[in-house]
C-alpha positions as CSV (number, residue, x, y, z in Angstrom):
1,M,-75.8,-10.5,56.9
2,K,-73.0,-8.0,56.8
3,L,-71.2,-9.9,59.6
4,L,-71.5,-13.2,57.8
5,A,-70.0,-11.6,54.7
6,V,-67.0,-10.4,56.7
7,F,-66.5,-13.9,58.1
8,A,-66.7,-15.4,54.7
9,A,-64.2,-13.0,53.2
10,C,-61.8,-13.6,56.1
11,F,-62.2,-17.4,55.7
12,L,-61.3,-17.2,52.0
13,V,-58.2,-15.1,52.7
14,L,-57.0,-17.2,55.6
15,F,-57.4,-20.6,53.9
16,G,-56.0,-19.6,50.5
17,A,-59.1,-19.9,48.4
18,P,-58.9,-17.8,45.2
19,V,-60.5,-14.4,45.4
20,F,-61.4,-12.8,42.0
21,A,-61.6,-9.1,41.7
22,Q,-63.5,-7.9,38.6
23,Q,-61.9,-4.8,37.2
24,D,-64.0,-1.7,36.4
25,F,-65.0,-1.9,32.8
26,Y,-64.3,1.8,32.3
27,S,-61.2,2.2,34.5
28,V,-58.4,4.1,32.6
29,D,-55.8,1.7,33.9
30,H,-57.7,-1.3,32.5
31,S,-57.9,-2.3,28.9
32,P,-60.9,-4.7,28.5
33,Q,-60.8,-7.5,26.0
34,I,-63.9,-7.6,23.9
35,K,-64.1,-10.7,21.7
36,I,-66.9,-10.6,19.0
37,T,-67.9,-13.9,17.3
38,F,-70.1,-13.8,14.2
39,A,-71.7,-17.0,12.8
40,E,-71.7,-15.4,9.3
41,D,-68.5,-15.2,7.3
42,N,-69.8,-12.1,5.5
43,W,-70.7,-10.2,8.7
44,D,-69.0,-7.1,7.5
45,E,-71.1,-7.0,4.3
46,I,-74.3,-7.4,6.5
47,L,-73.2,-4.5,8.8
48,D,-72.4,-2.4,5.8
49,T,-75.9,-3.0,4.3
50,L,-77.6,-2.2,7.6
51,F,-75.6,1.0,7.9
52,L,-76.4,2.1,4.3
53,A,-80.1,1.4,4.8
54,G,-80.0,4.0,7.6
55,E,-81.9,1.8,10.0
56,E,-80.9,0.8,13.5
57,D,-81.4,-3.0,12.9
58,R,-78.6,-5.2,14.3
59,L,-76.8,-8.4,13.5
60,T,-76.7,-10.9,16.3
61,C,-73.4,-12.2,17.6
62,N,-71.7,-13.6,20.7
63,I,-69.4,-11.4,22.8
64,E,-66.9,-12.2,25.5
65,L,-66.1,-9.4,27.9
66,D,-63.0,-10.0,29.9
67,G,-63.9,-13.7,29.9
68,E,-67.6,-13.4,30.5
69,V,-69.7,-14.7,27.5
70,F,-73.0,-13.2,26.2
71,E,-75.0,-14.8,23.5
72,G,-77.5,-13.2,21.2
73,V,-76.0,-9.8,21.4
74,G,-77.1,-7.1,18.9
75,I,-74.4,-5.1,17.0
76,R,-74.4,-2.4,14.4
77,Y,-72.0,0.4,13.4
78,K,-72.3,3.7,15.3
79,G,-71.8,7.3,14.1
80,F,-71.8,8.8,10.7
81,S,-68.5,10.3,9.4
82,S,-66.4,7.7,11.3
83,V,-68.1,4.9,9.4
84,S,-67.1,3.8,5.9
85,T,-68.0,0.6,4.0
86,D,-64.5,0.8,2.4
87,R,-62.5,0.4,5.7
88,E,-61.9,-2.5,8.0
89,K,-62.0,-0.6,11.4
90,N,-65.5,0.8,11.9
91,P,-67.0,1.9,15.3
92,F,-69.5,-0.4,17.0
93,N,-72.7,0.0,19.0
94,I,-73.2,-3.2,21.0
95,K,-76.5,-4.0,22.8
96,L,-76.0,-6.8,25.4
97,D,-79.7,-7.1,26.2
98,Y,-80.8,-7.4,22.6
99,S,-82.1,-11.0,23.0
100,D,-82.1,-11.3,26.8
101,P,-83.6,-8.2,28.4
102,D,-81.8,-9.0,31.7
103,A,-78.3,-9.2,30.2
104,S,-75.8,-6.7,31.5
105,Y,-72.1,-6.5,32.5
106,Q,-71.4,-4.5,35.7
107,G,-74.8,-2.9,35.2
108,I,-73.9,-2.0,31.6
109,D,-76.2,-3.1,28.8
110,K,-74.9,-1.0,25.9
111,I,-71.2,-0.6,24.8
112,K,-70.0,2.1,22.4
113,L,-66.6,1.5,20.7
114,A,-65.0,4.3,18.7
115,N,-62.5,3.6,16.1
116,V,-60.0,6.4,16.9
117,I,-60.3,8.1,13.6
118,Q,-59.0,11.7,13.3
119,D,-56.6,11.1,16.2
120,P,-53.1,9.8,15.5
121,S,-52.2,10.2,19.2
122,F,-55.0,7.8,20.3
123,L,-55.2,10.0,23.4
124,R,-57.7,12.8,22.6
125,E,-61.0,11.1,23.6
126,V,-60.0,9.4,26.8
127,L,-58.0,12.3,28.1
128,S,-60.8,14.8,27.2
129,Y,-63.4,12.8,29.1
130,Q,-61.0,12.6,32.1
131,I,-60.9,16.4,32.2
132,A,-64.7,16.9,31.5
133,R,-65.7,14.6,34.3
134,K,-64.1,17.0,36.8
135,Y,-66.6,19.7,36.1
136,L,-69.9,18.2,34.8
137,P,-71.5,14.8,34.3
138,S,-69.7,13.1,31.5
139,G,-69.0,9.6,30.3
140,R,-66.3,7.3,31.4
141,A,-63.8,6.2,28.8
142,N,-60.8,3.9,28.3
143,F,-59.1,1.8,25.7
144,A,-60.5,-1.6,24.6
145,Q,-58.8,-4.4,22.7
146,V,-61.3,-5.7,20.1
147,Y,-61.1,-9.1,18.5
148,I,-63.4,-10.4,15.7
149,N,-63.7,-14.1,15.2
150,E,-60.4,-14.6,17.1
151,V,-58.5,-12.0,15.0
152,Y,-57.2,-8.8,16.8
153,W,-59.1,-6.0,15.1
154,G,-57.5,-3.1,16.8
155,L,-57.5,-0.8,19.8
156,Y,-60.8,1.2,20.2
157,T,-61.9,3.8,22.7
158,N,-64.6,2.4,25.0
159,V,-66.9,5.3,25.9
160,E,-69.8,5.0,28.4
161,S,-73.1,5.3,26.7
162,V,-75.3,8.3,27.6
163,D,-78.4,6.2,28.4
164,K,-80.9,5.6,31.2
165,Q,-78.2,4.1,33.5
166,F,-76.1,7.2,32.9
167,L,-79.0,9.5,33.6
168,Q,-80.0,7.7,36.8
169,S,-76.4,7.7,38.0
170,H,-75.9,11.5,37.6
171,Y,-79.4,13.0,37.9
172,W,-81.2,10.4,40.1
173,T,-84.0,10.1,37.5
174,S,-84.2,8.8,33.9
175,T,-87.7,9.7,32.9
176,G,-87.3,13.3,31.9
177,A,-87.2,14.8,28.5
178,F,-84.1,13.5,26.8
179,F,-82.6,14.4,23.4
180,K,-79.5,13.6,21.4
181,C,-78.7,16.9,19.7
182,N,-77.5,15.6,16.3
183,P,-79.4,16.5,13.2
184,A,-80.5,13.5,11.1
185,S,-78.4,15.0,8.3
186,L,-75.7,17.6,9.2
187,D,-76.0,20.7,7.1
188,L,-72.7,22.5,6.8
189,F,-74.6,25.6,5.7
190,G,-77.5,25.3,8.2
191,E,-78.3,25.8,11.9
192,N,-78.5,22.2,12.9
193,A,-79.2,21.6,16.6
194,N,-78.3,25.2,17.7
195,L,-81.5,25.8,19.8
196,S,-82.6,28.7,17.8
197,A,-86.3,29.3,17.1
198,T,-85.8,29.6,13.4
199,P,-87.4,26.2,12.3
200,G,-90.9,27.1,13.6
201,V,-93.3,26.6,16.5
202,L,-94.3,23.0,16.0
203,A,-92.7,19.9,17.3
204,A,-92.5,18.5,13.8
205,D,-90.3,21.4,12.8
206,Y,-87.6,20.1,15.1
207,A,-87.9,16.3,14.7
208,D,-85.0,16.1,12.2
209,L,-82.7,18.2,14.3
210,Y,-83.2,16.8,17.8
211,D,-83.4,13.0,18.3
212,L,-86.0,12.3,21.0
213,R,-84.7,9.5,23.3
214,S,-87.6,9.7,25.9
215,D,-91.2,8.9,25.5
216,T,-92.2,12.5,25.3
217,G,-90.3,15.8,25.4
218,Y,-90.9,18.1,22.5
219,D,-93.1,20.5,24.5
220,E,-90.3,20.9,27.0
221,L,-87.7,21.4,24.3
222,L,-89.9,24.1,22.6
223,E,-90.2,25.8,26.0
224,L,-86.4,25.8,26.4
225,I,-86.0,27.2,22.9
226,Q,-88.7,29.9,23.4
227,V,-87.2,31.1,26.8
228,L,-83.6,31.0,25.5
229,N,-84.4,33.1,22.5
230,E,-87.2,35.4,23.7
231,E,-86.8,35.6,27.5
232,P,-83.1,34.8,28.3
233,E,-83.5,36.7,31.6
234,N,-85.6,33.7,32.8
235,I,-83.3,31.0,31.4
236,E,-82.5,29.4,34.8
237,Q,-86.0,28.2,35.0
238,V,-85.4,25.8,32.1
239,L,-81.6,25.4,31.8
240,H,-78.8,24.4,34.2
241,V,-76.8,27.5,33.3
242,D,-73.7,26.7,35.3
243,R,-73.2,23.3,33.6
244,T,-73.8,24.9,30.2
245,L,-71.1,27.4,30.9
246,W,-68.8,24.5,31.9
247,M,-69.5,22.8,28.6
248,H,-68.7,26.0,26.7
249,A,-65.5,26.5,28.7
250,F,-64.4,23.0,28.1
251,N,-65.0,23.2,24.4
252,Y,-63.1,26.5,24.1
253,A,-60.2,25.5,26.4
254,L,-59.5,22.2,24.6
255,I,-60.6,23.5,21.1
256,N,-63.3,20.8,20.9
257,F,-65.1,22.3,18.0
258,D,-66.9,19.2,16.7
259,S,-69.5,20.3,19.1
260,Y,-72.1,23.0,19.7
261,V,-69.3,25.6,18.9
262,G,-68.6,24.2,15.4
263,Y,-71.8,22.9,13.7
264,A,-74.1,22.7,16.7
265,Q,-74.1,19.0,17.2
266,N,-72.6,16.2,19.4
267,Y,-74.3,16.9,22.7
268,Y,-77.3,15.7,24.7
269,L,-79.9,17.5,26.6
270,Y,-81.6,16.0,29.7
271,Q,-84.3,17.6,31.8
272,D,-83.8,16.8,35.5
273,F,-86.4,16.8,38.3
274,N,-85.9,20.6,38.8
275,G,-87.2,21.1,35.2
276,Q,-83.8,22.3,34.0
277,F,-82.2,20.9,30.9
278,N,-78.6,19.7,31.4
279,P,-76.1,19.6,28.4
280,I,-74.0,16.5,28.2
281,L,-70.8,16.3,26.1
282,W,-70.4,13.6,23.5
283,D,-67.9,12.5,20.8
284,L,-64.6,14.0,21.8
285,N,-62.3,12.2,19.4
286,M,-61.5,15.5,17.6
287,S,-60.8,17.6,20.6
288,F,-57.4,19.3,20.9
289,A,-58.0,21.1,17.6
290,S,-58.2,17.9,15.4
291,F,-61.4,19.6,14.0
292,R,-60.9,23.3,13.1
293,L,-64.2,24.6,11.7
294,T,-66.7,26.9,13.3
295,D,-69.5,29.2,12.0
296,G,-68.0,32.2,13.8
297,S,-67.7,34.6,10.9
298,E,-64.0,35.3,11.5
299,F,-63.2,31.6,10.9
300,Y,-66.2,30.3,8.9
301,D,-63.8,28.6,6.4
302,G,-61.6,27.0,9.1
303,F,-58.6,28.1,11.1
304,S,-55.0,27.0,11.4
305,I,-53.2,25.4,14.3
306,A,-51.6,28.7,15.2
307,E,-55.0,30.4,15.2
308,A,-56.4,27.5,17.4
309,Q,-53.7,28.4,20.0
310,T,-55.1,31.9,20.3
311,I,-58.7,31.7,19.3
312,D,-60.8,34.1,21.3
313,P,-63.1,32.3,23.8
314,L,-65.7,35.1,23.3
315,T,-65.7,34.7,19.5
316,H,-69.5,34.0,19.4
317,L,-70.2,37.0,21.6
318,E,-68.0,39.7,20.1
319,N,-68.2,38.6,16.5
320,V,-71.1,37.8,14.2
321,S,-71.9,34.1,13.7
322,V,-72.9,32.9,10.3
323,F,-75.8,31.1,12.0
324,P,-77.2,31.9,15.5
325,R,-75.6,30.4,18.5
326,P,-78.1,31.4,21.2
327,L,-76.8,28.9,23.8
328,L,-73.5,30.9,23.7
329,R,-74.4,34.4,22.8
330,N,-77.7,34.8,24.8
331,L,-76.0,33.5,28.0
332,L,-72.7,35.4,27.6
333,E,-74.6,38.7,27.1
334,N,-75.4,38.4,30.8
335,S,-72.4,39.9,32.6
336,T,-72.6,37.5,35.5
337,Y,-72.7,34.4,33.3
338,K,-69.8,35.9,31.2
339,R,-67.7,36.2,34.4
340,M,-68.6,32.7,35.4
341,Y,-67.7,31.3,32.0
342,L,-64.2,33.0,32.1
343,A,-63.7,31.8,35.7
344,H,-64.5,28.2,34.5
345,L,-62.0,28.6,31.7
346,R,-59.3,29.7,34.1
347,T,-60.1,26.7,36.4
348,I,-59.8,24.2,33.6
349,I,-56.5,25.6,32.4
350,E,-55.0,25.9,35.9
351,E,-56.1,22.5,37.1
352,N,-55.3,20.5,33.9
353,I,-53.1,22.4,31.4
354,S,-50.7,24.9,32.9
355,N,-49.6,22.5,35.7
356,D,-48.9,19.7,33.1
357,W,-51.5,17.4,34.6
358,Y,-52.7,16.5,31.1
359,V,-49.1,15.7,29.9
360,T,-48.5,13.3,32.8
361,Q,-51.8,11.5,32.1
362,A,-51.2,11.4,28.3
363,E,-47.7,9.9,28.9
364,L,-49.2,7.2,31.2
365,H,-51.9,6.4,28.6
366,R,-49.4,6.3,25.7
367,D,-47.0,3.9,27.6
368,F,-50.0,1.7,28.7
369,I,-51.5,1.3,25.2
370,D,-48.3,1.2,23.2
371,P,-48.1,-2.6,22.5
372,W,-51.8,-2.7,21.4
373,V,-51.4,0.3,19.1
374,E,-48.3,-1.1,17.5
375,A,-50.1,-4.4,16.9
376,D,-53.2,-2.7,15.4
377,T,-52.9,-3.2,11.7
378,N,-56.2,-1.5,11.0
379,K,-55.3,1.9,12.6
380,F,-55.6,5.0,10.4
381,Y,-52.1,6.3,11.0
382,G,-48.6,4.9,11.4
383,Y,-47.1,3.8,14.7
384,D,-44.5,6.6,14.4
385,D,-47.4,9.1,14.1
386,F,-48.8,7.6,17.4
387,L,-45.5,8.2,19.1
388,A,-45.1,11.7,17.8
389,N,-48.6,13.2,18.1
390,L,-48.5,14.0,21.8
391,E,-45.8,16.6,21.1
392,S,-45.8,17.2,17.3
393,T,-48.1,17.8,14.4
394,V,-48.9,14.8,12.2
395,T,-50.0,15.6,8.7
396,D,-52.4,13.3,6.9
397,L,-55.5,14.7,5.0
398,V,-55.3,17.5,7.6
399,D,-52.8,18.6,10.2
400,Y,-53.3,17.1,13.6
401,P,-51.5,19.3,16.2
402,G,-49.4,17.8,18.9
403,L,-51.3,18.1,22.2
404,T,-48.5,19.9,24.0
405,E,-47.6,21.9,20.9
406,L,-51.2,23.2,21.0
407,M,-51.8,23.6,24.7
408,E,-48.6,25.2,25.8
409,F,-49.5,28.3,23.7
410,R,-53.2,28.0,24.4
411,S,-52.6,28.0,28.2
412,E,-50.3,31.0,28.0
413,Y,-52.8,32.9,25.9
414,L,-55.8,32.2,28.0
415,L,-54.1,32.9,31.3
416,N,-53.3,36.4,30.0
417,Y,-56.8,37.0,28.5
418,P,-58.8,39.8,30.1
419,G,-61.0,38.4,32.8
420,L,-58.7,35.3,33.3
421,D,-55.5,37.1,34.0
422,S,-56.2,37.6,37.7
423,P,-57.9,35.6,40.4
424,P,-61.6,36.2,41.0
């Protein structure tokens, strides 16, 4: 059969028959066209109503992905703070197999489109996932041109869903305990999904804090919480410690504080066949200090861009947190884990920041998406802000630091930090 396939391919090439190569849906050098067609003229009102109801019901539509048409697709808004019934450009959660259980595109049955809010540069999310994927299983991401009823709606970030396909690809299993660690209602003065034992000893005590995505799993989650808080010396039995340290190093290196570091949210946990939970990053649109809040007592009311450049990567170990952060403190109190964490920080900075790799990538992305950003009449910031924010601060409701403005100082600070300032 393989030989026949080779002969067939040679025949097509030799005799000039057209050969079509389907581009990878998540390749960073490809911008997929996603054309959404609603039968209802008031589709936006329907989606607003579904969102306000707090349910996950969907509106059906047809979708064309780079020329391939899918009918009976289910769509709803995704996220919380990035959605508003008063704006045109909202993020989408698209379920290709909503009507047809066999429907998929390149093996993908769910599409997550983020509306690039809180990021004048348009670069933060895609660039951050590029860096994260070097060190721990993380989603693929690129830029998608979205059309609604033949009208260009804007440029979105197209981020791979953390679902069963993702789990199977990275962990060779998809049946383990699986949680999205986002509280049903974020409490700015609460613990949220911080993995402390404060809520209690029953699964019901944690149901509003950890969204169960597998058939079962609360017993396993309770065991993780118990060991992390009461027996941290045994934590490797239930937690992939190295990947957790990579997550913390990534968050502190790139000031990605809309995460476990800030309000203990925006990450997943999956228990692999070794019985260890693995953290998975999610929602990186406010990395590079677009979000500057943390419950570390020194900065509980926020921090400036200048403070972001030099924020201590051991803040949650050496200072008191307003609320417990056991996944940070209880690991870093182990001297070996602390050295590993600092070594990971050094690696991320040396391989991506101090050598200007991120600048080269960001410039390539900016040049690539330029015409689609300029044509996006629904974007949240001006075209000039897009051009400027790679290097310079853009001021809107808050100050969004330029990526290089932030990271040049951040890199210098970290590479001179005790424990990072010399090779292992």
